[in-house]
C-alpha positions as CSV (number, residue, x, y, z in Angstrom):
1,M,53.7,-2.3,1.9
2,S,53.8,1.3,2.9
3,R,57.2,3.3,3.4
4,R,56.7,3.4,7.2
5,K,55.8,-0.1,7.6
6,F,58.7,-1.2,5.6
7,F,61.0,0.8,7.8
8,A,59.5,-0.5,10.9
9,T,59.9,-4.1,9.5
10,A,63.4,-3.5,8.6
11,G,64.3,-2.3,12.0
12,L,64.9,1.4,11.3
13,F,61.8,2.2,13.6
14,G,61.8,-1.4,15.0
15,G,61.9,-4.9,14.2
16,S,62.4,-7.1,17.2
17,A,65.0,-10.1,17.6
18,L,62.3,-11.6,19.8
19,L,60.2,-12.5,16.7
20,T,60.5,-14.7,13.7
21,R,60.0,-13.7,10.1
22,R,56.2,-14.5,10.1
23,D,55.8,-12.1,12.9
24,R,57.9,-9.4,11.4
25,N,55.6,-9.5,8.3
26,S,52.5,-9.3,10.5
27,T,50.9,-6.1,11.5
28,L,52.0,-5.1,15.0
29,P,51.0,-2.3,17.1
30,E,53.4,0.5,16.5
31,E,54.3,0.6,20.3
32,Q,55.4,-2.9,19.9
33,M,57.9,-2.0,17.3
34,G,61.4,-1.5,18.9
35,N,64.1,1.2,18.4
36,G,66.6,-1.5,17.7
37,Q,66.8,-5.3,18.0
38,L,65.1,-5.8,21.5
39,G,61.9,-4.1,21.2
40,I,62.8,-0.7,22.7
41,P,59.5,1.3,22.6
42,V,59.4,4.2,20.4
43,P,59.0,7.1,23.0
44,Y,56.7,9.4,21.2
45,L,53.9,7.0,20.3
46,F,50.8,6.8,22.6
47,T,49.9,3.2,23.6
48,D,47.4,1.2,25.6
49,L,50.2,-0.5,27.7
50,K,50.1,0.2,31.4
51,S,53.4,0.8,33.3
52,R,53.9,-0.7,36.7
53,S,56.6,-1.1,39.1
54,I,57.3,-3.5,42.1
55,S,59.3,-2.6,45.1
56,P,59.3,-3.2,48.8
57,E,57.1,-0.1,49.0
58,N,54.6,-1.5,46.6
59,P,55.4,-5.3,46.4
60,K,52.3,-6.3,44.2
61,G,52.8,-3.5,41.7
62,L,49.3,-2.4,42.3
63,E,48.0,0.9,40.9
64,G,47.9,3.8,43.2
65,S,49.2,1.6,46.0
66,A,52.7,3.0,46.7
67,N,53.3,4.3,50.3
68,K,52.6,7.8,50.9
69,D,55.6,8.5,52.9
70,K,59.1,7.1,52.3
71,I,60.0,3.8,54.1
72,S,63.3,1.9,54.4
73,G,62.6,0.4,50.8
74,S,64.4,-2.9,51.6
75,I,63.7,-6.5,52.8
76,T,65.5,-9.1,54.7
77,I,65.8,-12.7,53.3
78,P,66.4,-15.4,55.9
79,V,69.1,-17.9,55.6
80,G,68.5,-20.6,53.2
81,T,65.3,-19.3,51.8
82,N,63.9,-18.3,48.4
83,Q,62.2,-14.8,48.5
84,T,59.5,-14.1,45.7
85,I,60.1,-10.5,44.9
86,A,57.8,-10.3,41.8
87,D,54.5,-12.1,41.1
88,I,52.7,-10.9,38.1
89,N,49.9,-11.9,35.9
90,G,50.2,-11.3,32.3
91,P,50.4,-10.6,29.5
92,G,53.2,-8.2,30.1
93,M,56.9,-7.4,29.7
94,I,59.7,-6.9,32.2
95,R,61.6,-3.9,31.3
96,H,64.1,-3.2,34.1
97,I,65.4,-5.0,37.0
98,W,67.5,-2.9,39.6
99,L,68.7,-4.2,42.9
100,T,71.5,-3.8,45.5
101,F,72.6,-5.1,48.8
102,P,75.4,-4.2,51.1
103,N,77.5,-7.4,51.1
104,R,79.1,-7.7,47.7
105,S,82.0,-10.0,48.7
106,P,83.0,-12.6,46.0
107,E,81.4,-15.2,48.1
108,A,78.0,-13.2,48.4
109,L,77.8,-12.4,44.7
110,R,78.3,-16.1,43.9
111,S,76.1,-17.5,46.6
112,H,72.9,-15.6,46.1
113,V,70.8,-16.9,43.0
114,I,68.3,-15.2,40.9
115,R,65.5,-17.5,39.3
116,I,62.7,-16.4,36.9
117,Y,59.7,-18.5,36.0
118,W,57.5,-18.0,33.1
119,D,53.9,-18.7,32.6
120,H,53.2,-21.0,35.7
121,M,56.3,-23.2,34.9
122,D,57.6,-25.4,37.7
123,Y,61.1,-24.6,36.7
124,P,63.1,-21.4,36.1
125,S,64.1,-20.2,32.7
126,V,66.7,-18.0,34.5
127,E,68.9,-19.4,37.1
128,A,72.2,-17.9,37.7
129,P,74.3,-16.5,40.9
130,L,73.2,-12.6,41.2
131,G,76.8,-11.4,40.4
132,D,77.1,-13.5,37.2
133,F,73.5,-12.7,36.0
134,F,74.5,-9.2,36.0
135,G,77.7,-9.4,34.3
136,L,80.3,-9.8,37.2
137,G,82.3,-13.0,36.8
138,H,84.2,-14.7,39.7
139,G,82.2,-12.5,42.3
140,R,84.4,-9.4,41.4
141,A,82.3,-6.1,41.8
142,S,83.2,-3.5,39.2
143,H,81.8,-0.7,37.3
144,F,80.4,-1.3,33.7
145,S,77.5,-0.1,31.7
146,T,75.9,-1.5,28.6
147,P,72.4,-1.1,27.2
148,Y,71.5,-4.7,28.4
149,L,73.4,-5.2,31.7
150,G,75.4,-3.1,34.2
151,V,76.6,-2.3,37.6
152,S,76.9,1.4,38.5
153,D,79.7,2.2,40.7
154,S,80.2,-1.5,41.6
155,R,76.9,-1.5,43.7
156,G,73.9,-0.7,41.5
157,F,72.8,-3.9,39.7
158,N,70.9,-3.3,36.4
159,C,69.3,-5.6,33.8
160,F,67.5,-4.0,30.8
161,F,67.0,-7.3,28.8
162,P,63.0,-7.2,27.9
163,M,61.4,-10.2,29.2
164,P,57.8,-11.0,27.7
165,F,55.3,-13.3,29.2
166,L,51.9,-14.3,28.5
167,K,50.3,-15.7,31.7
168,H,52.5,-15.2,34.6
169,C,56.1,-14.2,35.7
170,R,57.6,-15.0,39.0
171,I,61.1,-13.7,40.2
172,T,62.7,-15.2,43.3
173,I,66.1,-14.5,45.2
174,E,67.8,-17.3,47.2
175,N,70.0,-16.3,50.1
176,G,72.8,-18.9,49.8
177,L,75.0,-17.6,52.6
178,P,74.8,-18.7,56.2
179,D,73.8,-15.0,57.3
180,L,70.7,-13.0,56.9
181,L,70.6,-11.1,53.4
182,G,69.5,-7.8,55.0
183,G,69.2,-4.4,53.2
184,F,68.0,-6.0,50.0
185,F,66.7,-3.2,47.7
186,Y,64.9,-3.8,44.4
187,Q,62.8,-2.4,41.9
188,I,61.2,-4.2,38.9
189,D,59.7,-2.0,36.1
190,Y,57.3,-3.7,33.6
191,T,54.4,-3.1,31.4
192,L,51.0,-4.8,31.3
193,G,48.9,-5.5,28.1
194,D,51.9,-6.3,25.6
195,K,50.9,-8.3,22.7
196,I,52.5,-11.8,23.2
197,T,52.1,-14.1,20.4
198,D,53.2,-17.9,20.0
199,N,56.4,-16.7,18.1
200,V,57.6,-14.3,20.9
201,G,60.4,-16.1,22.7
202,R,60.9,-16.3,26.6
203,F,64.1,-14.9,28.1
204,H,66.6,-17.5,29.4
205,A,69.8,-17.1,31.3
206,H,71.7,-20.2,32.7
207,F,75.1,-20.3,34.6
208,R,77.7,-23.1,34.4
209,R,81.1,-23.8,36.1
210,D,83.2,-26.8,34.9
211,R,86.7,-28.0,34.5
212,P,86.6,-30.0,31.3
213,A,89.5,-32.6,30.6
214,K,92.3,-31.8,28.1
215,G,90.9,-32.0,24.6
216,K,87.5,-31.2,25.8
217,N,85.7,-27.9,24.9
218,F,84.0,-25.9,27.7
219,L,80.1,-26.1,27.2
220,V,78.3,-23.0,27.4
221,L,74.9,-23.9,26.3
222,D,73.1,-27.0,25.0
223,T,69.4,-26.6,24.2
224,K,67.0,-28.2,21.7
225,G,63.4,-28.7,20.9
226,T,61.9,-25.1,19.8
227,P,63.3,-22.0,17.8
228,G,65.4,-19.6,19.7
229,I,67.8,-16.6,19.4
230,Y,71.0,-16.4,21.2
231,V,71.8,-12.9,22.4
232,G,74.8,-12.9,24.8
233,T,77.5,-14.5,27.0
234,V,79.4,-13.6,30.2
235,I,82.4,-16.0,30.6
236,G,85.7,-16.2,32.2
237,C,88.5,-18.5,33.5
238,L,90.6,-19.5,36.4
239,P,93.8,-20.9,34.6
240,L,95.2,-24.0,36.4
241,E,98.7,-23.9,34.8
242,P,101.1,-21.3,33.6
243,G,100.8,-19.7,30.2
244,T,98.1,-18.3,28.0
245,W,94.9,-20.0,28.1
246,R,93.2,-17.7,25.7
247,E,93.7,-19.2,22.1
248,G,90.6,-21.1,21.8
249,E,87.5,-20.1,19.7
250,F,83.7,-19.9,20.3
251,R,82.0,-22.5,18.4
252,F,78.0,-22.4,17.7
253,F,76.6,-25.7,16.5
254,L,73.3,-25.1,14.9
255,D,70.3,-27.2,14.0
256,G,72.0,-30.7,13.4
257,D,75.8,-29.7,13.2
258,K,77.6,-32.6,14.6
259,E,81.4,-32.4,14.6
260,L,81.8,-29.1,12.7
261,A,80.2,-25.9,13.8
262,T,78.4,-23.5,11.4
263,I,79.8,-20.5,13.3
264,A,83.3,-20.0,14.7
265,G,85.2,-17.0,16.0
266,T,88.9,-16.4,15.5
267,G,90.2,-16.1,19.0
268,W,89.3,-14.8,22.7
269,S,90.1,-11.0,22.2
270,D,88.5,-11.0,18.7
271,W,85.0,-12.5,20.1
272,F,84.9,-9.5,22.6
273,L,85.3,-6.9,19.8
274,S,89.0,-6.3,20.5
275,A,92.1,-7.8,19.2
276,W,95.7,-8.7,20.2
277,G,94.9,-8.9,23.9
278,L,91.7,-7.9,25.5
279,D,92.5,-5.1,28.2
280,L,90.0,-3.9,30.9
281,N,87.5,-2.0,28.6
282,Q,83.9,-1.5,28.0
283,S,81.8,-1.0,24.7
284,L,78.1,-1.3,24.1
285,Y,78.3,-5.0,23.1
286,G,81.8,-6.4,24.3
287,G,84.5,-6.0,26.9
288,S,86.2,-7.2,30.1
289,T,85.0,-6.2,33.5
290,Y,87.9,-7.4,35.3
291,Q,91.2,-9.1,35.2
292,V,94.6,-9.3,36.9
293,K,98.0,-10.6,36.2
294,H,98.8,-13.8,38.3
295,P,102.4,-13.2,39.9
296,D,103.2,-16.9,39.1
297,F,101.6,-17.9,36.1
298,G,102.2,-14.6,34.3
299,D,98.9,-14.5,32.7
300,K,95.4,-13.1,33.2
301,Y,93.4,-14.4,36.3
302,F,89.9,-13.9,37.6
303,C,89.3,-12.6,33.9
304,S,85.6,-11.9,33.2
305,C,84.3,-10.9,29.7
306,F,81.0,-10.2,28.2
307,R,79.6,-10.0,24.6
308,F,76.1,-9.3,23.4
309,H,74.7,-10.4,19.9
310,V,71.7,-8.0,19.9
311,L,72.7,-6.6,16.6
312,D,74.1,-9.7,15.4
313,P,71.7,-12.3,16.9
314,I,72.5,-16.1,16.3
315,Y,69.2,-17.8,15.3
316,F,68.4,-21.5,15.7
317,Q,65.3,-23.4,14.6
318,E,65.6,-26.4,16.8
319,E,68.8,-26.8,18.7
320,L,72.1,-24.8,19.6
321,R,75.3,-25.8,21.3
322,V,77.8,-23.4,22.2
323,E,81.4,-24.4,23.1
324,H,84.6,-22.6,23.9
325,Q,88.0,-24.4,23.0
326,Q,90.5,-24.9,25.7
327,L,93.6,-24.0,23.9
328,G,96.9,-22.3,24.9
329,R,100.2,-21.1,23.1
330,M,101.4,-23.0,19.9
331,I,104.0,-25.8,20.3
332,E,105.6,-27.2,17.1
333,G,103.2,-25.7,14.9
334,K,100.1,-26.9,17.0
335,W,97.9,-25.1,19.7
336,S,98.4,-26.8,23.0
337,Q,95.6,-28.4,24.8
338,R,94.6,-27.2,28.3
339,A,92.6,-28.1,31.4
340,D,91.2,-24.9,33.1
341,D,88.3,-23.9,35.4
342,W,85.5,-22.1,33.4
343,F,82.2,-20.2,34.2
344,S,79.8,-18.7,31.8
345,V,76.3,-17.3,31.8
346,A,74.5,-17.8,28.5
347,Y,71.5,-15.3,27.4
348,W,69.0,-16.5,24.9
349,Y,65.3,-16.3,23.9
350,Q,63.5,-19.3,23.0
351,R,59.9,-20.9,22.9
352,L,59.5,-22.7,26.2
353,T,60.7,-26.3,25.8
354,G,59.0,-28.1,28.7
355,E,62.4,-29.3,29.7
356,R,64.2,-28.2,32.8
357,L,67.7,-26.5,32.7
358,P,70.6,-28.4,34.0
359,P,71.1,-27.7,37.7
360,I,73.6,-25.1,38.5
361,P,76.5,-26.1,40.9
362,D,76.0,-26.1,44.4
363,Q,77.0,-23.0,46.5
364,K,80.3,-24.8,47.7
365,E,81.3,-25.5,44.2
366,R,80.2,-22.0,43.0
367,I,82.4,-20.1,45.6
368,R,85.5,-22.4,45.1
369,D,88.8,-20.4,44.8
370,I,87.4,-17.1,44.3
371,A,88.2,-15.6,47.5
372,K,90.3,-12.4,47.3
373,L,93.9,-13.0,47.1
374,P,96.7,-11.0,49.0
375,W,98.5,-9.8,45.7
376,E,95.2,-8.9,43.9
377,E,94.6,-5.3,44.8
378,E,98.1,-4.3,43.7
379,A,97.7,-6.4,40.5
380,L,94.5,-4.5,39.7
381,R,96.2,-1.2,40.4
382,K,98.9,-2.1,37.8
383,M,96.0,-3.3,35.2
384,Y,94.5,0.3,35.4
385,D,97.9,2.2,35.2
386,G,99.1,-0.2,32.3
387,T,102.0,-1.8,33.8
388,G,100.4,-5.1,34.6
389,R,99.0,-5.6,31.1
390,V,99.3,-9.0,29.6
391,M,100.0,-8.8,25.7
392,G,98.3,-11.4,23.4
């Protein structure tokens, strides 16, 4: 093996978490080698790939077909309808999704749904409320920026997860509110001609919300049947009783694990790359986009956190189950059991299984108890100035 090919395979010039070992050892075009774990193109190498972009001014992404003069650049989505905003024949790869819309209330961010379908499948591999998909839990708009998800100035929604497809890609937006979704701007940047082999996984993202009983873990993901790679989580909690709810651990049950998991964390803050109490913060791979101190419970409320496993991906060959324990403070030497209200979005790559993802909760359940509260604005101000911080 040449020195350059070794570095590319090892990930110094590339290597992609989308590929299995068999693909890593095969010869890939240099433009397919990533600058990191997610196939970021090397910017100085020429390639045969074709760059395209879809927006209201060029809705089919056709070559030389953008409007000569600037137009409004937005669309209106009728009540209760699903609008297709991208319909692309492959092979190719989605490189970037950007969108914005005027009403970014908690109800709007939880009511509108993004779905992505790969290779003419009848069911989506991505299904989540818009806010949660882009990293904003509980419908709380805030500014954050990472290499993979971000919301600029609380209003510009960005996703940079690469999304390869062999035959076809379709992206839809559902208007889940009883009002017109007007002023919906979007741009989807992609390439055509990417080399998509059998060992290149399809991007998945799935939203859950649940209130497990005491003694039961919150289920983030349960998938099986084909190989995959887990790359991230957005997760948060609405505590239903006083006291800390953040003593549980993430558990990853891999390839036949039953009662005991192969991978376990050491606590809430630790998993998001902090310690001893996770404040509002951002890093490249973990952090918290929103949290306030509840005046009655005395603990974090509307807390939303993110963690990306791009440099430390979690590989599975046949099945993966991801859970988070519901544990509170220690009482008489034992962690107390809790029953709280959880949500999550799991992000992973997987060979298509042929199975439909579980249905997401209906709109009424998605927006339950997330309306802005009278004390919330002042509590958020105290979080930012440090006087409202919750230790531990």
